[in-house]
C-alpha atoms as a printed R data frame, in Angstrom:
    type eleno elety resid chain resno      x       y       z
1   ATOM     1    CA   MET     A     1 -0.052  -0.105   0.102
2   ATOM     2    CA   ILE     A     2  1.386   3.297  -0.839
3   ATOM     3    CA   ARG     A     3  1.491   5.897   2.378
4   ATOM     4    CA   ILE     A     4  0.363   9.683   1.155
5   ATOM     5    CA   LYS     A     5  2.104  12.012   3.294
6   ATOM     6    CA   SER     A     6  0.526  15.436   4.569
7   ATOM     7    CA   ALA     A     7  2.080  18.600   4.160
8   ATOM     8    CA   GLU     A     8  3.417  18.344   7.772
9   ATOM     9    CA   ASP     A     9  5.095  15.128   6.783
10  ATOM    10    CA   ILE     A    10  6.421  16.967   3.981
11  ATOM    11    CA   ALA     A    11  7.961  19.746   5.612
12  ATOM    12    CA   LYS     A    12  9.492  17.705   8.182
13  ATOM    13    CA   LEU     A    13 11.015  15.985   5.182
14  ATOM    14    CA   ILE     A    14 12.646  18.786   3.425
15  ATOM    15    CA   GLU     A    15 14.303  19.439   6.837
16  ATOM    16    CA   GLY     A    16 15.485  15.849   6.999
17  ATOM    17    CA   GLY     A    17 16.520  15.974   3.591
18  ATOM    18    CA   LYS     A    18 18.546  19.128   3.867
19  ATOM    19    CA   ARG     A    19 20.342  17.347   6.774
20  ATOM    20    CA   LEU     A    20 21.228  14.145   4.752
21  ATOM    21    CA   ALA     A    21 22.048  16.661   1.414
22  ATOM    22    CA   ARG     A    22 24.711  18.067   3.748
23  ATOM    23    CA   VAL     A    23 26.099  15.087   5.361
24  ATOM    24    CA   VAL     A    24 26.400  13.429   1.720
25  ATOM    25    CA   ASP     A    25 28.142  16.249   0.068
26  ATOM    26    CA   GLU     A    26 30.734  16.310   3.007
27  ATOM    27    CA   VAL     A    27 31.125  12.425   2.903
28  ATOM    28    CA   ALA     A    28 31.667  12.713  -0.804
29  ATOM    29    CA   ALA     A    29 33.820  15.626  -0.602
30  ATOM    30    CA   ALA     A    30 36.131  13.321   2.027
31  ATOM    31    CA   VAL     A    31 36.469  10.618  -0.558
32  ATOM    32    CA   ARG     A    32 40.433  10.547  -1.904
33  ATOM    33    CA   PRO     A    33 42.796   7.554  -2.303
34  ATOM    34    CA   GLY     A    34 44.383   6.335   0.961
35  ATOM    35    CA   ILE     A    35 41.290   6.995   3.165
36  ATOM    36    CA   SER     A    36 39.417   3.825   4.588
37  ATOM    37    CA   THR     A    37 35.610   3.013   3.869
38  ATOM    38    CA   ALA     A    38 35.273   2.685   7.501
39  ATOM    39    CA   THR     A    39 36.775   6.119   8.182
40  ATOM    40    CA   LEU     A    40 34.206   7.683   5.656
41  ATOM    41    CA   ASP     A    41 30.975   5.575   7.771
42  ATOM    42    CA   LYS     A    42 32.657   7.052  11.169
43  ATOM    43    CA   LEU     A    43 32.480  10.939   9.251
44  ATOM    44    CA   ALA     A    44 28.607  10.294   8.077
45  ATOM    45    CA   GLU     A    45 27.897   8.862  11.509
46  ATOM    46    CA   ARG     A    46 29.102  11.747  13.403
47  ATOM    47    CA   LEU     A    47 27.584  14.392  11.044
48  ATOM    48    CA   ILE     A    48 24.174  12.889  11.289
49  ATOM    49    CA   ALA     A    49 24.015  12.910  15.162
50  ATOM    50    CA   GLU     A    50 25.476  16.538  14.839
51  ATOM    51    CA   LEU     A    51 22.535  17.580  12.745
52  ATOM    52    CA   GLY     A    52 20.446  15.468  15.020
53  ATOM    53    CA   GLY     A    53 19.198  12.619  13.205
54  ATOM    54    CA   ARG     A    54 19.968   8.982  13.385
55  ATOM    55    CA   PRO     A    55 21.262   6.615  10.472
56  ATOM    56    CA   SER     A    56 18.455   4.866   8.970
57  ATOM    57    CA   PHE     A    57 20.513   2.265   7.759
58  ATOM    58    CA   LYS     A    58 22.194   1.068  10.722
59  ATOM    59    CA   GLY     A    59 20.911  -2.004  12.258
60  ATOM    60    CA   PHE     A    60 18.072  -2.158   9.058
61  ATOM    61    CA   SER     A    61 17.840  -5.747   8.776
62  ATOM    62    CA   ASP     A    62 21.022  -5.890  11.154
63  ATOM    63    CA   TYR     A    63 23.147  -3.873   8.444
64  ATOM    64    CA   PRO     A    64 26.063  -2.849  10.517
65  ATOM    65    CA   ALA     A    65 26.831   0.751   9.219
66  ATOM    66    CA   SER     A    66 25.800   3.968   8.772
67  ATOM    67    CA   THR     A    67 26.544   4.035   5.216
68  ATOM    68    CA   CYS     A    68 26.746   2.138   2.007
69  ATOM    69    CA   ILE     A    69 29.685   2.641   0.123
70  ATOM    70    CA   SER     A    70 30.471   0.522  -3.044
71  ATOM    71    CA   ILE     A    71 33.541   0.708  -5.030
72  ATOM    72    CA   ASN     A    72 33.870  -0.056  -9.106
73  ATOM    73    CA   GLU     A    73 32.305  -2.978  -9.516
74  ATOM    74    CA   GLY     A    74 30.298  -2.477  -6.361
75  ATOM    75    CA   VAL     A    75 26.851  -1.370  -7.404
76  ATOM    76    CA   VAL     A    76 25.177  -1.063  -4.050
77  ATOM    77    CA   HIS     A    77 25.478  -2.066  -0.352
78  ATOM    78    CA   GLY     A    78 29.101  -2.278   0.190
79  ATOM    79    CA   ILE     A    79 29.702  -2.274   4.075
80  ATOM    80    CA   PRO     A    80 32.608  -0.298   5.456
81  ATOM    81    CA   SER     A    81 35.523  -1.625   6.515
82  ATOM    82    CA   PRO     A    82 39.031  -0.519   7.902
83  ATOM    83    CA   LYS     A    83 41.004  -2.957   5.611
84  ATOM    84    CA   ARG     A    84 39.087  -1.222   2.542
85  ATOM    85    CA   LYS     A    85 41.352   1.722   1.532
86  ATOM    86    CA   ILE     A    86 40.213   3.671  -1.483
87  ATOM    87    CA   LYS     A    87 42.637   3.593  -4.213
88  ATOM    88    CA   GLU     A    88 43.843   6.060  -7.036
89  ATOM    89    CA   GLY     A    89 41.226   5.675 -10.044
90  ATOM    90    CA   ASP     A    90 38.282   3.798  -7.730
91  ATOM    91    CA   VAL     A    91 34.827   4.788  -8.205
92  ATOM    92    CA   VAL     A    92 33.004   5.571  -5.063
93  ATOM    93    CA   GLY     A    93 29.606   4.856  -4.700
94  ATOM    94    CA   VAL     A    94 28.037   6.688  -0.913
95  ATOM    95    CA   ASP     A    95 24.551   5.920  -0.083
96  ATOM    96    CA   ILE     A    96 23.220   7.224   3.147
97  ATOM    97    CA   GLY     A    97 19.611   6.875   4.946
98  ATOM    98    CA   LEU     A    98 18.605   9.347   7.665
99  ATOM    99    CA   GLU     A    99 15.591   9.693   9.991
100 ATOM   100    CA   TYR     A   100 15.316  12.878  11.362
101 ATOM   101    CA   LYS     A   101 11.834  13.660  13.754
102 ATOM   102    CA   GLY     A   102 10.702  10.243  12.859
103 ATOM   103    CA   LEU     A   103 10.754  10.489   8.929
104 ATOM   104    CA   PHE     A   104 13.084   9.088   6.328
105 ATOM   105    CA   THR     A   105 15.649  10.227   3.401
106 ATOM   106    CA   ASP     A   106 17.896   8.569   1.220
107 ATOM   107    CA   MET     A   107 20.401   9.708  -0.879
108 ATOM   108    CA   ALA     A   108 23.307   8.479  -2.893
109 ATOM   109    CA   VAL     A   109 26.175   9.959  -5.192
110 ATOM   110    CA   THR     A   110 29.072   8.389  -7.192
111 ATOM   111    CA   VAL     A   111 32.217  10.486  -7.028
112 ATOM   112    CA   PRO     A   112 36.141   9.584  -8.590
113 ATOM   113    CA   ALA     A   113 38.651   9.156  -6.289
114 ATOM   114    CA   GLY     A   114 41.323  11.158  -7.834
115 ATOM   115    CA   LYS     A   115 41.853  10.515 -11.791
116 ATOM   116    CA   VAL     A   116 39.554   7.949 -12.869
117 ATOM   117    CA   SER     A   117 39.251   6.316 -16.555
118 ATOM   118    CA   VAL     A   118 37.529   8.407 -19.568
119 ATOM   119    CA   GLU     A   119 34.925   5.734 -19.247
120 ATOM   120    CA   ALA     A   120 34.299   5.641 -15.813
121 ATOM   121    CA   LYS     A   121 33.968   9.932 -16.117
122 ATOM   122    CA   LYS     A   122 31.413   9.188 -18.663
123 ATOM   123    CA   LEU     A   123 29.442   6.322 -16.658
124 ATOM   124    CA   ILE     A   124 29.196   8.600 -13.958
125 ATOM   125    CA   GLU     A   125 28.181  11.560 -15.564
126 ATOM   126    CA   VAL     A   126 25.561   9.547 -17.506
127 ATOM   127    CA   THR     A   127 24.108   7.907 -14.092
128 ATOM   128    CA   LYS     A   128 23.615  11.769 -12.646
129 ATOM   129    CA   LYS     A   129 22.204  12.590 -15.830
130 ATOM   130    CA   SER     A   130 19.864   9.735 -15.629
131 ATOM   131    CA   LEU     A   131 18.374  10.736 -12.556
132 ATOM   132    CA   ASP     A   132 17.818  14.463 -13.189
133 ATOM   133    CA   LYS     A   133 15.860  13.183 -16.680
134 ATOM   134    CA   ALA     A   134 13.786  10.800 -14.433
135 ATOM   135    CA   ILE     A   135 12.746  13.446 -11.915
136 ATOM   136    CA   ALA     A   136 11.925  16.140 -14.222
137 ATOM   137    CA   LEU     A   137  9.217  13.703 -15.401
138 ATOM   138    CA   VAL     A   138  7.947  13.692 -11.665
139 ATOM   139    CA   LYS     A   139  4.567  14.923 -11.357
140 ATOM   140    CA   PRO     A   140  0.817  13.394 -10.387
141 ATOM   141    CA   GLY     A   141 -0.454  11.207 -13.351
142 ATOM   142    CA   VAL     A   142  2.858  10.324 -14.689
143 ATOM   143    CA   ALA     A   143  3.145   6.619 -15.171
144 ATOM   144    CA   LEU     A   144  6.250   4.825 -13.456
145 ATOM   145    CA   GLY     A   145  7.354   3.575 -16.858
146 ATOM   146    CA   ASP     A   146  7.642   6.827 -17.872
147 ATOM   147    CA   ILE     A   147 10.549   7.435 -14.668
148 ATOM   148    CA   GLY     A   148 11.987   4.164 -15.596
149 ATOM   149    CA   HIS     A   149 12.049   4.539 -19.242
150 ATOM   150    CA   ALA     A   150 13.601   8.154 -18.898
151 ATOM   151    CA   VAL     A   151 16.666   6.126 -17.118
152 ATOM   152    CA   GLN     A   152 16.861   3.064 -19.579
153 ATOM   153    CA   HIS     A   153 16.863   5.284 -22.776
154 ATOM   154    CA   TYR     A   154 19.288   7.651 -21.647
155 ATOM   155    CA   ALA     A   155 21.322   5.248 -19.938
156 ATOM   156    CA   GLU     A   156 21.731   2.968 -22.922
157 ATOM   157    CA   SER     A   157 22.035   5.207 -25.652
158 ATOM   158    CA   PHE     A   158 25.356   5.688 -24.160
159 ATOM   159    CA   GLY     A   159 25.800   1.587 -24.301
160 ATOM   160    CA   PHE     A   160 25.839   1.125 -20.558
161 ATOM   161    CA   SER     A   161 23.144  -1.065 -18.842
162 ATOM   162    CA   VAL     A   162 20.810  -0.408 -16.253
163 ATOM   163    CA   VAL     A   163 20.252  -2.775 -13.051
164 ATOM   164    CA   LYS     A   164 17.022  -4.212 -13.458
165 ATOM   165    CA   SER     A   165 17.298  -6.697 -10.346
166 ATOM   166    CA   LEU     A   166 17.300  -3.658  -8.020
167 ATOM   167    CA   VAL     A   167 14.707  -0.660  -7.859
168 ATOM   168    CA   GLY     A   168 14.359   2.318  -6.191
169 ATOM   169    CA   HIS     A   169 11.193   2.487  -3.828
170 ATOM   170    CA   GLY     A   170  9.058   5.001  -1.559
171 ATOM   171    CA   VAL     A   171 10.357   6.466   1.327
172 ATOM   172    CA   GLY     A   172  8.880   8.433   4.108
173 ATOM   173    CA   TYR     A   173  7.649   6.457   7.343
174 ATOM   174    CA   ALA     A   174 10.094   3.708   6.798
175 ATOM   175    CA   VAL     A   175 13.373   3.321   5.020
176 ATOM   176    CA   HIS     A   176 11.724   1.253   2.297
177 ATOM   177    CA   GLU     A   177  7.982   1.393   1.403
178 ATOM   178    CA   GLU     A   178  5.994   0.697  -1.628
179 ATOM   179    CA   PRO     A   179  5.919   1.721  -4.500
180 ATOM   180    CA   LYS     A   180  8.690   0.129  -6.196
181 ATOM   181    CA   ILE     A   181 10.654   2.323  -8.696
182 ATOM   182    CA   PRO     A   182 12.625   0.454 -11.783
183 ATOM   183    CA   ASN     A   183 15.008   1.908 -13.723
184 ATOM   184    CA   PHE     A   184 13.301   0.634 -16.767
185 ATOM   185    CA   GLY     A   185  9.716   0.740 -17.829
186 ATOM   186    CA   GLN     A   186  7.395   1.567 -20.812
187 ATOM   187    CA   PRO     A   187  6.127   4.979 -21.367
188 ATOM   188    CA   GLY     A   188  2.578   4.915 -19.946
189 ATOM   189    CA   HIS     A   189  2.735   1.546 -18.274
190 ATOM   190    CA   GLY     A   190  2.335   0.991 -14.351
191 ATOM   191    CA   LEU     A   191  1.199   2.937 -11.338
192 ATOM   192    CA   ARG     A   192  0.445   6.273 -11.908
193 ATOM   193    CA   LEU     A   193  1.804   8.720  -9.085
194 ATOM   194    CA   SER     A   194 -0.284  11.018  -6.793
195 ATOM   195    CA   ALA     A   195  0.288  14.490  -4.781
196 ATOM   196    CA   GLY     A   196  1.956  13.558  -1.382
197 ATOM   197    CA   THR     A   197  3.630  10.251  -2.514
198 ATOM   198    CA   VAL     A   198  7.151  10.238  -1.544
199 ATOM   199    CA   ILE     A   199  9.766   8.354  -3.634
200 ATOM   200    CA   ALA     A   200 13.473   7.633  -3.617
201 ATOM   201    CA   ILE     A   201 14.718   7.506  -7.650
202 ATOM   202    CA   GLU     A   202 18.051   5.804  -7.989
203 ATOM   203    CA   PRO     A   203 19.285   4.503 -11.158
204 ATOM   204    CA   MET     A   204 21.852   1.985 -11.212
205 ATOM   205    CA   VAL     A   205 24.241   1.847 -14.100
206 ATOM   206    CA   ASN     A   206 27.096  -0.699 -15.130
207 ATOM   207    CA   ILE     A   207 29.406  -0.229 -17.905
208 ATOM   208    CA   GLY     A   208 28.854  -4.154 -18.978
209 ATOM   209    CA   GLY     A   209 26.235  -6.179 -18.283
210 ATOM   210    CA   ASP     A   210 23.321  -5.528 -16.376
211 ATOM   211    CA   ASP     A   211 23.648  -9.181 -14.187
212 ATOM   212    CA   VAL     A   212 25.013  -8.753 -10.539
213 ATOM   213    CA   ILE     A   213 25.462 -11.147  -7.713
214 ATOM   214    CA   THR     A   214 25.789 -10.914  -3.649
215 ATOM   215    CA   LEU     A   215 29.109 -11.705  -1.967
216 ATOM   216    CA   SER     A   216 29.104 -13.592   0.863
217 ATOM   217    CA   ASP     A   217 28.937 -10.805   3.355
218 ATOM   218    CA   GLY     A   218 25.179 -11.280   2.540
219 ATOM   219    CA   TRP     A   219 24.997  -7.272   1.481
220 ATOM   220    CA   THR     A   220 27.650  -6.007  -0.843
221 ATOM   221    CA   ILE     A   221 25.980  -6.626  -4.371
222 ATOM   222    CA   VAL     A   222 28.610  -6.140  -7.505
223 ATOM   223    CA   THR     A   223 28.136  -6.525 -11.322
224 ATOM   224    CA   SER     A   224 28.759 -10.539 -12.778
225 ATOM   225    CA   ASP     A   225 31.271  -9.433 -15.126
226 ATOM   226    CA   ARG     A   226 33.188  -6.991 -12.557
227 ATOM   227    CA   SER     A   227 32.407  -3.742 -14.548
228 ATOM   228    CA   CYS     A   228 32.243  -0.817 -13.012
229 ATOM   229    CA   SER     A   229 28.963   0.639 -11.803
230 ATOM   230    CA   ALA     A   230 27.639   3.981 -10.593
231 ATOM   231    CA   HIS     A   231 24.734   4.923  -8.523
232 ATOM   232    CA   PHE     A   232 22.662   8.257  -7.747
233 ATOM   233    CA   GLU     A   233 19.638   8.433  -5.574
234 ATOM   234    CA   HIS     A   234 17.509  11.547  -4.509
235 ATOM   235    CA   THR     A   235 14.152  11.482  -2.475
236 ATOM   236    CA   VAL     A   236 11.566  13.220  -4.123
237 ATOM   237    CA   ALA     A   237  7.936  14.318  -3.255
238 ATOM   238    CA   VAL     A   238  4.891  14.645  -5.625
239 ATOM   239    CA   THR     A   239  3.393  17.816  -5.191
240 ATOM   240    CA   GLU     A   240  0.249  19.042  -6.797
241 ATOM   241    CA   THR     A   241  1.796  20.879  -9.373
242 ATOM   242    CA   GLY     A   242  4.764  18.974  -9.963
243 ATOM   243    CA   HIS     A   243  7.636  17.783  -7.551
244 ATOM   244    CA   LEU     A   244 10.226  18.837  -4.842
245 ATOM   245    CA   VAL     A   245 13.565  17.190  -4.504
246 ATOM   246    CA   LEU     A   246 14.033  16.488  -0.978
247 ATOM   247    CA   THR     A   247 18.070  15.856  -0.488
248 ATOM   248    CA   LYS     A   248 19.322  19.076  -1.418
249 ATOM   249    CA   GLU     A   249 21.024  21.630   0.518
């Protein structure tokens, strides 16, 4: 069931989203060769606490950290570790969820560590742009197929593939809610959005094929062919006249 958010809820989500955007921006800015993913995780947890929030990923289905840090072939859900040091040329995904005043927002970015390959740089740019194109369509009455198609068409036009076994989701009252937000689809097909719906749109785009597997830690999802992946995400509210991106300062 899709749970519509009230104007009061949206106001709180705006507050939380601004805080989360600040955290994600600061953690992403700290990505550099030599830093451990655990250090980035500790930074995020400290910033979240300072801003009066709670890391919503930590403890969710027993997840052990405040962030997901996914590198290169890592698509999503990479567990931070003091042993995992970021290297020159790595492509680093930073995914963080925040609970503020009892409501949840979700955001992710992918950034280069030092100088990355031309292809990796293009992957990051295209994935970010595919999210922008999807968000631009959000308004009451738009079908989820339109949103997914926007991501898929743009990413595939550059020869990249979209992960189809993982999707975005509703968010707000919980870390994950209905509806599911695929990054592929046919225009005009699927559920149509209503004002008050809050969704996390999150393209996951690979240089190689779209197949993914889960590693033995039970969380980290990587590309089956070990090609590089990128991931961007914003929490977006559907308004009466269009949309509002909640996860920005």
